[in-house]
N, C-alpha and C positions, 0 to 999 in steps of 0.2 A: 572461490568466487563464483558467484552465480552470472549466468550469462543469458541476456534476452535478445533474440534476432528478430529480424523483421519477417521471418517466416512462421510466427506464433507457436515458436519453440523456445522453451527455457532449458538450459542445460547446467546441470550441477553434479559435479563429482563423475563426469562421465556419463552421465544419464541425462536423458531427455525427456521432458515433460511437455504437454500440449499447455499453452497458456493462451489467455486473451490480453488484450492492450488496448491503448485509446481508440475510440470510434474513428477518429481522424490520423491514425497512424502514429509514427516515430517522428520526434522533430527536436532539432538543436536548440530553437529559440522559442522555448515554451512561453504562452501567456496564459493567464487566468481564464476559465471558460472554452479554451480551443478545442478540448477533446482529445488532444494529443498526450502522448506520454514522452517524457523527456529523456533525449539521448545523452549518455555520459556514464561516468561512473561514480558511484555514490556509495557511502558507508550506510548502515543499517542502524535505525532508531528502535524505539521502544515496541514491545510486543505487547498486543492487548488481546485480550480472551473473553469469551463470554461463558463464564464459569457454569451458568446454568446450562449451558447446551453442549460444551465441549469439557470432558472431564479426565480423559484418557491423553494427555500430551506430554511428549517427552522432548525437554528442549534445554538449552545451554542458557537462554535468555531469562532474565528476570523478567516478570510479566505483571501487567496491570490488569485487574478485573474491569470490565466494561460494564459502567452502570448506566442506570436511566437518565442520568443529568449530564453525561458526558457527550461532547460534540468536539468538531474541528473547525476553526474559523477559515471561512473561504472569502473574507470580506477584506479586498487589498487596502482599504481605508481605516481597518480596525487596529488598534496597537496590538492586538493578540493574532496578527493574520498568521496563517499557517502553522499554528499552535492548537494545542488541545486546551478546549473551553469548556465551560457549562453551559447547557442547552438555555439559560435564561438570556444568554446573549445572542443579537440577531445576527443575521448571515452566516449560519453554521452548517456543517453537514454534521446530522445526528449519527451517533455510532452505535446505540442501542435500537435496534430497527427489527422490523418484523421479520423480514426474510432473514436468509442465513450468509449473505455474502461477508456481513461484518463480524460474524462468529469469531473470526482470527482476523487479526490485522498485524502486519509488520509495517512498521513506518519506514519508508525509503526516504533517506536524508537529502531530499531534494529541495533546494530554496529555504535551508533551515537556519546556517548560520554562516553569512548574515541572510536575514530574510528580506527580500528584495518584493515590494509592493507590484501587483499583476504580473508577478514573473511564474505563478503558480503555485496550488496548493493541495494539501491532501493527496499526496502521491503515496500510496500503499501498495503491499503486495496483500491481496484479500481472497476470499473463497469465491470460485466462479458461480455462475447462476444456473448450472445444468446445460447449458447450451453453448457454453464459451461465447456469449455475445460481448460484443465490445465493451471497453469501459468508459470512463470519462477521462482517463488517464492514468488509472494504476494499470498493475499487473494482477490476474487473477488466475487461480489454480484451481483444481480438483482438491477437495479437502484432503484426502488422504495422500495425494502427491505432497500437498503444502506441509501436512504433518510428517511426511517421510524427509523432507528437506530440513525440517526444523529439528528432528532428531539429532543431527550432527551438524548442522550450521553453528557457527560460533558468532557473537556480539561483533567482533573486529573483521569478520568477513565483509566482503563488498558485493554490489551487483552493479554489473555492466551492461548498458543498453546500447545495442549498436543499430544503426540503420539501414 
C-alpha cells in the first residue's frame, strides 16, 4: 500500500519519499479544476512510459508507450471524460509533452468506474518538476524515487491519500 499524507510525504514499504500534490491541498469532495488531490483509497491503473526518454525501467506493470497522439479527456461533457483519448479530440490533457513530468505516468483509479462528470479527472502519479511545485491534483515524485517504487509495486496494490 502506498500512503500519501498531508505533509508532502509518500510512504511505501516503510520508506518515506518527498512528494508534491494538488496546489489547493487534499480534499474529500473533489471537483474538476479545483487544484486538489482526492482523499481516499484507490486502486492503480495503467502505467504509461515515454520509452524514447526512459529505457531502464523495472516494473511488474504492463505498460503502454506514450505517443504524440495520446491525451486524457478532462471535459466533463465529453463521453470519454477521464479516459485516455486521441489528441484530435478537444478538452484534453496531452500526455506527450516537452517537459519531463509525463515521461512516467501511473493512473490512480479515481473517478474511473463509474466516471461521474465534474468529479475530477487525470489523477496520476507522475514525475515532479525538480522543485516539488504543487500539481493540479496529481501526486508527483522524483524520477528515481518513482522508479524505485515501481520496481516492487504490484498492479493490485492500492494508494491511500489521507488529509
